Backbone as a ProteinNet text record, in pm:
[ID]
protein_1_A
[PRIMARY]
MRYLYILIFITLSCEAKREVYDVKGTIQGVDTNIYQVIIAHDTIPNLMMPMTMPFFVPNLQELEKLSAGDSVHFELVWDEVKPFSRNFKIIGKGMVSKYDEFFDDQFSQKKIGAVIDDASFLDLDSMDVNLSKYDGKYKFISFIFSRCPMPNLCPAVVLKNAALVNQFPEVEFIMISFDYKYDTPLILSKAYGVSTNSHPNWSVWSSVGKIEDIYRLIKQSGGDFWGVEQEKIGHKLASVFLGKNRELLGVWNGENWKVKEVVNAVKLLRN
[TERTIARY]
-2833.7	-2861.9	-2871.7	-2931.4	-2945.8	-2809.7	-2711.8	-2577.9	-2512.7	-2544.7	-2491.4	-2544.4	-2673.9	-2733.2	-2669.8	-2645.4	-2582.6	-2443.7	-2367.7	-2233.4	-2237.7	-2331	-2343.6	-2380.2	-2471.8	-2514.6	-2398.2	-2319.3	-2203.9	-2104.7	-2081.2	-1986.5	-2032.2	-2160.5	-2213.5	-2210.8	-2238.1	-2235	-2095.9	-1994.8	-1856.5	-1817.4	-1861.3	-1829.7	-1895.9	-2017.3	-2090.5	-2019.5	-1939.8	-1870.8	-1746.7	-1706.8	-1587.2	-1618.6	-1531.7	-1537.5	-1402.1	-1401.4	-1277.9	-1253	-1131.2	-1093.9	-978.8	-988.7	-879.8	-778.3	-650.7	-544.8	-433.1	-376.1	-260.1	-148.2	-25	86.3	219.9	323.5	460.5	521	577.3	633.5	763	771.1	890.3	978.9	919.4	996.1	911.5	978.4	909.9	978	898	951.7	874.5	933.4	865.1	856.6	940.9	939.8	810.3	753.8	630.2	515.5	532.8	427.2	378	470.5	436.1	504.7	432.8	488.5	454.4	552.5	530.1	506.1	394	352.5	315.3	365.6	319.9	200	80	-39.5	-110.4	-186.3	-269.6	-392.2	-476.7	-603.4	-682	-732.9	-822.4	-963.2	-1039.9	-1170.9	-1257.9	-1315.8	-1405.9	-1337.3	-1201.1	-1131.4	-1024.3	-921.8	-815.9	-738.3	-666.9	-586.8	-456.4	-382.8	-254.3	-157.6	-86.3	14.5	101.7	210.6	298.8	274.4	246.6	209	229.7	236.2	250.3	116.8	120.4	3.2	37.8	-56.7	-40.1	-75.6	16.2	-5.2	8.5	-101.8	-94.7	-37.8	-41.9	6.9	155.9	239.2	384.2	434.1	377.6	420.9	396.5	286.1	255.4	350.7	378.4	465.4	607.3	656.1	793.2	817.2	711.3	724.2	738.2	722.1	723.3	859	894.4	1021	1007.2	1096.3	1093.1	1102.7	1018	1016.2	905.4	843.8	733.8	612.6	560.3	429.7	323.3	229.5	134.4	-9.7	-97	-239.4	-272	-353.8	-388.9	-521	-570.3	-695.7	-667.7	-731.8	-730.4	-864.1	-859.3	-981.1	-1003.6	-1111	-1139.1	-1212.7	-1135	-1186.6	-1178.5	-1289.6	-1291.2	-1194.3	-1166.7	-1074.1	-930.2	-893.2	-757.4	-758.5	-758.6	-753.7	-627.7	-638.9	-523.8	-527.9	-414.6	-402.4	-377.2	-422.8	-413.1	-415.9	-396.4	-409.3	-324.4	-196	-103.8	-73.2	-77.4	-38.6	70.9	187.8	298.7	279.8	269.9	242.5	362	470.2	588.5	677.1	766.5	855.3	825.8	821	794	912.3	890.1	996.4	1002.2	1122.1	1147.2	1249.1	1214.7	1305.8	1437.2	1546	1677	1702.2	1759.7	1779	1922.6	1994.7	2135.2	2152.1	2169.9	2179.3	2304.9	2401.2	2524.6	2495.4	2391.8	2360	2258.3	2216.6	2119.1	2179.6	2099.8	2133.2	2004.4	2010.6	1894.5	1779.2	1805.6	1702.3	1651.5	1684.7	1637.8	1498.8	1419.4	1287.2	1299.2	1219.2	1222.5	1140.3	1185.3	1109.9	998	896.4	791.7	854.2	821	875.1	990.8	1055.7	1167.7	1115.7	1199.6	1160.1	1189.9	1089.9	1104.9	1179.2	1275.6	1351.8	1262.3	1302.2	1231.9	1253.6	1161.5	1171.6	1099.7	1143.7	1089.5	1019.4	902.9	826.1	768.2	677.5	608.6	459.2	397.7	252.7	185.8	54.8	-16.8	3.1	62.2	97.8	243.4	308.5	449.9	546.1	503.1	587.8	650.6	775.8	841.9	766.6	749.7	682.5	755.2	782.8	854.3	759.8	794.8	716.7	714.7	822.8	832.3	736.8	674.9	574.5	465.2	437.2	328.8	379	503.4	549.3	458.5	423.4	327.1	187.3	169.8	41.1	61.5	-43.9	-40.6	-53.1	9.5	11	-17.3	-102.4	-129.8	-82.4	17.5	80.4	55.6	12.7	-4.4	72	110.2	184.8	99.5	100.2	13.8	89.8	28.5	72.4	-45.8	-62.1	-184	-197.1	-86.5	-93.7	-126.3	-159.6	-191.1	-302.6	-278.9	-377.3	-481.1	-458.9	-546.2	-646.5	-776.8	-878.5	-877.8	-810.3	-809.7	-682	-596.1	-472.2	-477.6	-404.3	-396.1	-531.8	-625.2	-756.1	-825.2	-805.9	-865.9	-805.9	-674.9	-608.6	-664.2	-687.9	-744.2	-883.4	-966	-1101.4	-1100.1	-1005.7	-996.4	-950.6	-858.5	-820.8	-940.8	-1022.5	-1141.7	-1237.5	-1245	-1333.3	-1279.6	-1148.2	-1085.7	-1078.7	-1062.1	-1023	-1124.4	-1254.5	-1355	-1363.2	-1317.5	-1328.8	-1220.2	-1109.9	-997.9	-950	-1024.9	-985.7	-853.5	-811	-685.4	-564.8	-588.3	-480.8	-458.9	-331.6	-298.7	-284.3	-366.6	-361	-282.5	-177	-87.5	-70.6	-107.4	-83.4	33.3	134.6	254.9	274.9	288.1	314.2	462.9	492.4	632.2	671.3	578.6	608.5	671.7	800.8	872.6	894.2	861.4	880.1	754.8	638.4	513.7	422.5	415.4	316	361.1	351	378.3	265.6	286.3	176	51.1	67.4	-47.6	-125.3	-53.2	-117.5	-193.6	-129.6	-193.1	-313.1	-302.4	-413.7	-536.1	-513.9	-625	-685.1	-600.2	-647	-715.7	-661.7	-708.4	-749.2	-721.1	-745.3	-889.2	-982.9	-1124.2	-1162.8	-1106.5	-1138.8	-1071.6	-942.3	-866.6	-885.5	-917	-926.8	-1036.7	-1135.5	-1245.8	-1216	-1096.1	-1058.1	-927.3	-931	-809.7	-700.5	-734.2	-634.8	-597.5	-619.7	-588.4	-504.1	-382.7	-289	-240.5	-198.7	-134.4	-2.6	105.1	236.8	300.9	380.7	454.9	600.9	661.4	803.2	891.9	837.3	917	1038	1157.4	1279.8	1320	1250.5	1275.6	1298.2	1377.4	1392.6	1447	1553	1612	1515.7	1440.2	1346.3	1235.4	1177.1	1067.1	1117.6	1236	1289	1320.6	1379.8	1412.3	1285.7	1184.7	1063.4	987	973.9	894.7	966.1	1099.9	1174.4	1166.4	1178.6	1168.4	1028.3	929.4	791.2	757.2	849.1	823.5	769.9	769.4	724.5	841	808.8	913.4	850.2	932.4	887	1006.7	978.5	1085.9	1027.3	1115.1	1074.1	1018.5	1034.2	979.8	1048	1179.4	1253.6	1219.1	1188.6	1159.7	1012.1	931.9	787.3	719.7	777.7	719.3	720.7	628.8	630.9	581.9	661.5	621.3	629.7	555.3	556.9	508.4	546.7	494.6	438.4	306.5	242.5	251.8	248.2	241.5	177	97.6	44.3	91.8	129	185.8	119	116.6	65.1	181.6	206.7	319.3	269.4	347	315.6	355	340.2	362.8	508.8	599	741.1	794.5	704.8	735.8	775.3	743.6	773.4	672.9	722.2	639.7	553.2	421.5	329.5	257.6	230.5	157	187.3	186.3	213	106.7	49.9	-44.4	11.9	54.8	115.1	7.7	39.9	-53.2	-169.7	-274.5	-391.3	-518.7	-507.3	-626.7	-669.4	-605.9	-648.9	-790.6	-859.5	-998.6	-1007.6	-1093	-1107.4	-1143	-1237.3	-1281.4	-1166.1	-1079.9	-968.7	-864.8	-843	-750.4	-808.6	-938.5	-1004.7	-979.7	-1000.3	-978.8	-834.5	-741.8	-599.8	-558.5	-604.6	-570.1	-626.4	-747.8	-805.1	-718.8	-667.1	-583.2	-446.9	-385.8	-248.8	-235.7	-335.1	-322.3	-337	-376.3	-381	-248.7
-3334.4	-3316.3	-3166.3	-3090.4	-2946.5	-2881.9	-2923.8	-2866.4	-2901.7	-3020.8	-3062.8	-2971.6	-2939.2	-2849.7	-2710.4	-2664.8	-2534	-2532.9	-2641.4	-2651.6	-2651.4	-2727.9	-2732.5	-2595.7	-2526.3	-2393.3	-2295.1	-2300.9	-2210.9	-2240.1	-2370.1	-2408.8	-2359.6	-2380.4	-2336	-2185.2	-2116.1	-1970	-1919.9	-1985.5	-1944.5	-1969.2	-2086.9	-2116.8	-2016.6	-1971	-1878.5	-1744.8	-1708.2	-1579.9	-1583	-1702.6	-1715	-1688.8	-1612.7	-1594.7	-1633.4	-1687.6	-1733	-1653	-1597.2	-1516.4	-1583.1	-1585.2	-1635.2	-1523.2	-1554.5	-1453.8	-1501.4	-1407	-1433.9	-1338.8	-1389.1	-1301.7	-1370.6	-1296.1	-1348.2	-1340.5	-1450.6	-1458.2	-1377.7	-1292.1	-1211.7	-1269	-1345.7	-1403.8	-1500.3	-1594.1	-1695	-1702.2	-1703.1	-1716.9	-1826.8	-1946.3	-2059.8	-2047.1	-1962.8	-1947.5	-1883.8	-1796.8	-1728.8	-1762.8	-1869.2	-1917.1	-1804.8	-1740.2	-1621.6	-1621.2	-1575	-1557.5	-1415.5	-1344.6	-1209.4	-1219.6	-1163.8	-1178.4	-1042.9	-1015.4	-901.8	-952.1	-916.4	-974.2	-877.3	-934.5	-855.7	-805.9	-730.7	-689.2	-811.6	-804.2	-907.7	-849.7	-889.8	-827.7	-822.7	-704.6	-679.7	-685.1	-681.9	-687.7	-579.9	-581	-481.9	-466.5	-354.7	-320.3	-399.7	-397.8	-466.1	-405.8	-490.1	-443.9	-561.4	-530	-633.7	-643.4	-763	-776.3	-919.8	-941	-1076.8	-1148.9	-1280.2	-1366.3	-1478.9	-1512.5	-1620.6	-1753.6	-1850.9	-1985	-2086	-2137.9	-2226.5	-2364.8	-2406.2	-2538.4	-2529.9	-2575.8	-2564.8	-2644.7	-2762.1	-2843.5	-2771.3	-2702.2	-2625.9	-2507.2	-2442.8	-2325.2	-2361.8	-2477.3	-2518.4	-2547.7	-2563.5	-2589.5	-2460.6	-2345.3	-2217	-2150.2	-2070	-1996.1	-1865.2	-1771	-1640.1	-1656	-1582.2	-1587.3	-1674.5	-1758.5	-1842.2	-1756.3	-1775.9	-1718.8	-1817	-1767.6	-1858.4	-1813.2	-1911.3	-1891.1	-1954.9	-1888.5	-1946.5	-1889.6	-1944.9	-1898.9	-1822.7	-1708.9	-1633.1	-1656.7	-1721.8	-1749.9	-1636	-1562.2	-1445.8	-1490.3	-1518.5	-1560.5	-1440.8	-1404.8	-1286.6	-1300.2	-1423.2	-1443.8	-1429.5	-1500	-1492.4	-1537.2	-1444.9	-1482.8	-1563.9	-1655.8	-1738.7	-1776.5	-1826.9	-1864	-2013.4	-2069.5	-2213.9	-2247.8	-2375.3	-2429.4	-2353.4	-2342.4	-2273.8	-2362	-2300.6	-2367.5	-2284.6	-2345.2	-2276.3	-2289.4	-2176	-2180.3	-2134.6	-2096	-2053.2	-1966.5	-1893.8	-1802.1	-1659.4	-1569.6	-1429.6	-1342.6	-1212	-1115.6	-1082.7	-1088.5	-1043.9	-931.5	-817.4	-703.1	-736.7	-708.6	-731.7	-627	-670.2	-581.9	-594.6	-485.3	-485.6	-395	-456.6	-379.6	-293.3	-319.9	-241.7	-92.8	-63.6	74.7	136.5	61.4	112.8	221	319.3	413	444.8	537.8	565.4	629.6	671.8	734.9	643.7	515.3	420.2	369.7	341.5	285.5	148.1	121.5	-5.8	-111.1	-235	-347	-384.2	-453.6	-506.4	-598.7	-575.8	-655	-589.2	-491.2	-420.7	-318.3	-282.9	-191.2	-46.8	37.8	180.7	243.6	332.2	397.1	486.7	506.1	600.7	742.1	831.9	970.1	1059.1	1185.4	1279.3	1394.8	1435.2	1545.4	1629.8	1720.4	1802.3	1773.6	1752.8	1736.5	1873.7	1877.7	2004.8	2094.3	2040.6	2121.4	2164.6	2145.4	2182.1	2101.5	1982.8	1894.2	1790	1753.4	1648.2	1516.8	1447.1	1317.5	1225.4	1105	1008.5	903.4	853.1	745.1	624.5	602.7	488.9	501.3	616.6	633.2	528.1	490.5	396	255.7	226.7	88.1	0.4	-114	-200.6	-185.9	-88.2	-66.9	-62.8	-96	-77.8	71.4	112.7	254.5	272.6	368.3	405.8	550.4	569.8	701.3	756.7	881.6	952.8	1084.4	1135.1	1260.4	1366.2	1485.9	1593.9	1725.6	1833.8	1970.6	2063.3	2159.5	2239.8	2334.8	2367.6	2459.6	2387.5	2261.7	2184	2253.4	2291.6	2368.7	2284.4	2152.4	2066.8	1993.7	2006.5	1942.4	1790.6	1733.9	1587.7	1525.1	1603.7	1549	1540	1624.7	1612.8	1614.4	1705.7	1701.4	1566.4	1501.4	1369	1269	1278.6	1188.2	1209.3	1335	1364.4	1304.4	1321.4	1267	1114.8	1053	906.8	858.7	931.9	898.6	909.5	1012.6	1031.7	914.4	858	744	616.4	608.7	488	487.1	604.3	612	546.8	558.2	498.8	347.5	296.8	153.1	72.8	142.4	72.1	148.2	142.3	215.6	168.1	46.5	-6.5	37.4	104.8	151.8	300.9	343.5	485.1	545.5	643.2	712.9	841.9	856.9	971.4	1039.6	1166.1	1246	1340.1	1338.9	1418.6	1515.4	1642.6	1741.4	1742.5	1740	1750.1	1893.5	1987.6	2130	2185.5	2159.9	2197	2346.8	2421.5	2567	2641.2	2592.6	2666.1	2599.4	2466	2395	2378.2	2486.9	2482.5	2407.7	2366.9	2304	2392.8	2523.6	2613.6	2610.6	2616.7	2611.7	2481	2371.3	2240.2	2224	2281.8	2275.4	2346.6	2462.9	2537.6	2462.6	2393.2	2324.5	2191.3	2116.9	1980.3	1946.9	2038.3	2007.9	1975.1	2045.6	2021.3	1878.7	1829.3	1693.3	1587.4	1605.8	1499.9	1498.4	1612.2	1617.9	1528.3	1497.7	1413.4	1264.8	1232.8	1093.1	1066.5	989.1	964.4	890.5	825.2	749.2	819	951.9	1026.5	1148.6	1155.9	1263.5	1334.6	1459.8	1537.1	1589.7	1568.5	1610	1708	1797.5	1896.4	1853.1	1890.5	1858.5	1982.4	2091.8	2213.4	2182	2211.8	2182.5	2036.5	1956.5	1811.9	1768.9	1844.9	1821.8	1683	1643.1	1512.7	1400.5	1415.1	1311.2	1291.3	1401.9	1388.6	1335.1	1378.9	1331.6	1181.9	1138.6	997.3	912.1	956.5	877.1	866.3	977	972.2	891.5	897.7	819	670	635.2	494.9	439.6	529.4	488.3	478.4	519.6	512.5	640	749.5	878.4	973.3	1098.1	1198.4	1336.9	1438.5	1577	1663.9	1784	1874.9	2016.3	2114.2	2251.8	2331.4	2282.6	2355.8	2492.2	2495.8	2621.9	2721.2	2672.1	2758.3	2796.5	2750	2775.6	2715.8	2613.3	2542.6	2393.5	2353.7	2219.1	2116.2	2011.8	1894.7	1773.2	1670.2	1553.5	1428.2	1316.1	1184.6	1125.6	1122.8	1080.8	930	891.3	750.3	741.3	639.3	607.1	466.9	445.5	316.6	262.3	130.3	61.1	-9.7	23.4	-33.3	-127.8	-233.4	-327.5	-274.5	-358.1	-315.8	-283.8	-333.8	-304.4	-213.5	-139.4	-47	-118.8	-247.7	-316.6	-273.5	-255.6	-208.9	-324.2	-307.5	-413.3	-383.1	-257.2	-221.3	-80.1	-57.6	74.8	105.1	226.4	274.3	402.5	395.8	511.5	605.5	735.6	834.3	859.8	917.4	954.7	886.7	800.8	743.2	609.9	571.4	446.6	460	346.9	345.1	299.7	366.5	336.3	189.5	137.7	-0.9	-98	-71.3	-162.1	-156.2	-37.4	-25.2	-92.5	-77.4	-146.1	-295.7	-353	-497	-535.9	-455.4	-486.2	-478.4	-376.8	-362.1	-478.8	-519.5	-635.5	-758.8	-773.5	-888.8	-877	-759.1	-740.2	-740	-693	-685	-821.5	-921.9	-1059.3	-1129.7
1814.9	1673	1639.2	1731.3	1708.7	1690.6	1771.7	1762	1628.8	1577.9	1448.5	1338.6	1344.8	1246.2	1253.5	1376.6	1395	1333.4	1356.9	1301.8	1149.8	1090.7	945.1	891.1	958.8	914.7	916.1	1023.6	1034.5	923.4	899	794.8	659	628.3	499.5	487.5	598.5	596.5	566.1	627.7	604	458.8	405.2	266.4	173.6	209.9	123.3	110	209.2	207.4	118.8	77.6	-3.6	-151	-214.5	-358.1	-414.6	-534	-595.9	-722.9	-733.1	-848.3	-922.6	-1053.8	-1137.4	-1158.7	-1135.3	-1141.5	-1234.1	-1308.2	-1391.6	-1351.3	-1352.8	-1316.9	-1330.3	-1292.3	-1296.6	-1157	-1112.3	-977.9	-970.7	-869.3	-846	-736.6	-646.6	-536.9	-455.6	-389.4	-307.8	-171.6	-65.4	70.3	141.2	146	207.9	359.3	418.9	565.1	614.3	532.3	572.6	477.5	397.2	307.7	215	150.1	73	-63.6	-163.6	-296.3	-342.1	-398.9	-449.7	-599.5	-644.8	-783.8	-842.9	-962.6	-1042.1	-1121.8	-1077	-1136.5	-1231	-1322.1	-1412.4	-1335.2	-1404.5	-1344.7	-1298.8	-1176.4	-1126.1	-1137.2	-1238.2	-1262.8	-1138	-1117.1	-1004.4	-868.9	-869.2	-740.9	-728.6	-817.3	-804.8	-934.6	-942.1	-1058	-1057.5	-1170.7	-1173.3	-1071	-1000.3	-906.3	-864.6	-798.6	-744.8	-595.2	-545.5	-405.7	-358.7	-227.4	-173.6	-164	-186.3	-170.7	-73.7	11.1	107.9	42.2	51.5	-5.2	108	161.7	279	248.6	122.1	84	53.6	148	132.4	12.3	-11.3	-124.4	-256.4	-264.5	-385.2	-398.6	-286.5	-286.8	-329.1	-284.2	-313	-460.9	-537.4	-680.8	-761.8	-695.9	-764.7	-751.8	-852.9	-847.9	-924.1	-894.7	-959.3	-1110.2	-1180.4	-1325.4	-1381.6	-1298.1	-1345.7	-1380.5	-1501.7	-1536.5	-1488.4	-1409.8	-1345.1	-1362.2	-1360.1	-1339.9	-1205.3	-1124.4	-995.2	-947.6	-839.3	-779.8	-650.7	-637.3	-512.4	-444	-328.8	-253.1	-154.8	-176.4	-93.3	32.4	133.5	263	356.2	421.1	507.3	624.5	665.8	776.5	729.1	623.7	569.6	423.8	329	187.2	157.8	62.6	29.5	-118.2	-167.1	-308.5	-320.9	-433.4	-451.4	-600.8	-629.6	-765.5	-866.7	-836.2	-926.2	-1047.4	-1164.6	-1287.9	-1354.3	-1372.4	-1437.3	-1587.9	-1656	-1799.9	-1883	-1818.5	-1891.8	-1806.3	-1870.2	-1801.3	-1844.5	-1746.4	-1774.7	-1738.6	-1743.9	-1716.9	-1568.1	-1513.5	-1376.2	-1383.1	-1326.7	-1331.8	-1263.8	-1333.1	-1273.7	-1167.2	-1058.6	-944.4	-895.8	-898.4	-858.1	-737.3	-618.7	-495.6	-489.7	-579.9	-580.1	-602.2	-680	-713.6	-617.3	-517.8	-421.6	-333.2	-300.3	-194	-119.8	-26.7	56.8	-21.1	-145.1	-225.7	-337.5	-331.6	-431.5	-395	-497.2	-473.7	-410.8	-309.4	-238.8	-312.2	-303.4	-357	-259.6	-311.8	-226.2	-122.6	2.8	112.7	184.2	118	180.9	281.4	377.6	484.8	445.1	458.6	433.8	551	522.1	628.6	713.5	837.4	923.1	870.2	899.7	854.9	954.3	962.4	1060	989.2	1043.9	986.9	1099.7	1066.5	1166	1159.7	1275.8	1276.5	1275	1282.6	1271.9	1393.8	1499.1	1617	1613.1	1497.9	1477.5	1563.9	1605.2	1683.6	1591.5	1621.3	1544.3	1559.9	1448.7	1450.3	1352.3	1395.1	1312	1257	1140.7	1081.9	1174.7	1245.7	1337.5	1456.8	1472.5	1578.8	1564.1	1441.2	1415.2	1382.5	1418.4	1407.2	1492.8	1441.2	1508.5	1452	1360.2	1294.5	1142.9	1069.8	925.4	894.8	784.2	748.6	599.7	566.9	427.8	411.1	325.5	310.6	171.4	166	39.2	46.3	-70.3	-78.9	-148.8	-92.4	-139.9	-136.1	-186.9	-157.2	-177	-86.2	-81.8	-199.3	-267.4	-380.9	-511.4	-503.6	-623.5	-702.4	-827.7	-905	-975.7	-980.7	-1060.5	-971.6	-999.8	-915.6	-923.1	-1024.7	-1037.4	-985.5	-916.6	-865.1	-713.3	-643.7	-497.7	-427.6	-465.2	-397.7	-411.6	-525.5	-544.2	-446.8	-423.4	-328.8	-188.6	-151	-18.9	-5.9	-107.3	-103.7	-96.6	-164.3	-160.7	-23.4	38.6	176.3	269.1	247.5	330.8	316.3	196	172.9	236.9	254.8	309.5	461.3	520.7	661.3	755	725.1	813.1	798.2	685.2	660.4	730.5	765.9	828.5	951.7	1061.5	1182.4	1241.9	1205.9	1258.7	1175.9	1064.9	977.3	999.8	1006.9	1019	878.8	849	721.1	739	661.7	676.5	540.8	532.6	413	443.3	358.2	382	266.3	296.3	192.4	158.4	29.3	-13.7	-46.9	-28	-49.9	77.8	92.8	214.9	228.6	126.9	130	176.1	138.9	164.2	267.4	265.7	347.6	492.3	567.7	711.2	781.5	905.5	979.7	985.5	995.1	1000.4	868.6	756.4	624.9	607	643.8	628.1	721.4	840.5	934.3	878.4	816.8	757.1	638.3	563.6	443.6	473.6	571.2	592.2	735	827.8	969	1000.5	939.2	966.6	930.9	822.7	777.6	864	890.9	958.1	1109.3	1169.1	1315.7	1371.6	1291.1	1339.2	1323.1	1273.1	1253.2	1327	1433.7	1512.4	1436.2	1325.1	1247.8	1116.9	1110.8	988.4	1025.4	971.5	1005.3	879.5	897.8	791.2	847.3	773.7	819.3	722	778	700.1	685.7	571.5	550.2	559.7	612.9	630.6	719.9	671.2	745.8	742.5	663.2	656.3	511.2	438.1	294.1	264.5	333.4	305.7	339.4	448.5	489.8	386.6	338.5	243.6	110	69.8	-57.6	-50.7	60.7	76.3	78.9	155.8	170.3	38.8	-31.5	-154.9	-263	-265.6	-363.5	-330.5	-202.7	-163.4	-191.8	-194.7	-218.7	-366.2	-452.4	-595.6	-655.7	-577.6	-628.3	-648.5	-680.7	-703	-701.9	-683.2	-696.1	-731.1	-784.2	-822.9	-836	-840.6	-868.9	-752.8	-629.7	-514.9	-500.6	-513.1	-498.6	-608.8	-726.8	-841.2	-850.5	-754.2	-753.5	-876.6	-933	-1047.2	-1014.7	-928.3	-873.3	-974.4	-990.5	-1066.3	-976.1	-1008.6	-919.9	-990.2	-934.1	-971.2	-843.4	-834	-710.5	-689.6	-563.9	-525.7	-388.1	-368.7	-236.5	-202.6	-76	-38.2	87.4	95.3	213.2	279.5	406.3	480	588.7	612.7	718.8	855	955.1	1093.4	1122.8	1040	1057.6	947.2	884.4	774.8	645.9	633.9	509.3	401.8	280.5	170	118.9	129.9	89.3	-41.2	-67.4	-188.6	-232.7	-364.7	-422	-525.9	-519.5	-620.5	-679.4	-805	-869.7	-923.3	-922.6	-975.7	-882.7	-940.2	-861.1	-910.3	-1011.1	-1072.3	-1011.2	-899	-836.1	-781.5	-781.3	-737.2	-591.8	-517.6	-374.6	-353	-431.1	-412.4	-430	-529.8	-555.5	-444.3	-388.5	-275.8	-152.3	-131.1	-19	-28.1	-145.5	-162.5	-139.1	-190.5	-173.6	-27.1	43.7	184.9	266.9	236.7	306.7	286	165.3	134.4	200.8	190.3	236.7	388.5	458.6	605	670.2	592.5	644.5	624.7
[MASK]
+++++++++++++++++++++++++++++++++++++++++++++++++++++++++++++++++++++++++++++++++++++++++++++++++++++++++++++++++++++++++++++++++++++++++++++++++++++++++++++++++++++++++++++++++++++++++++++++++++++++++++++++++++++++++++++++++++++++++++++++++++++++++++++++++++++++++++++++

């Protein structure tokens, strides 16, 4: 009888950890082979900002009723072991961005689920390092440059990475400078080495001599930069979360993303 009580207690404890969130969005794609649906969702109050991302749907019969373009309401069950989605209600048809692979090249922005190309950079010891070095691990990549004059732009991204890095020791956090003219490994080491050296899963890479690599990677990630040669740098920031095979799982545009919302998204996406 004692073991029965223990089992009931464990079951109730597990149920208590679950929270259920109501979500609205438009389906972008369905993959029944991996029980996954990609949805462009609205803000999920108290959880995360609007974004396009994959959701796990364990009920195959429910998943098979869904198709790209469906506007849906559903429940996201926040399970610490493996969050999942259920109770989908199709309420109409929404907008799905048209995608024509004919115009794709290596500098086109990747869709959610697509694989980011490998790229080569320099670490703080001036050694070549490839993105594929961390294949088999989740990766969170942000783009920075040390000459950033605005306190609410690149420095904010660095501080947000610092807030994330301790929470996910299994994730590799990589900040890459797109200032291929000025940000040598020595410059970056002086600017960020003190912070990153104490974290084995936090790296800073230089793009000096790697112009094509940095341009390809930032464009595939949904960001952009210009004006490095003219000393008038402009940029569109993006931070991305990559899966173990470099597949694009999440994108946060700009610098105004909130740490808590990224924490929630990463917890969901890494499952």
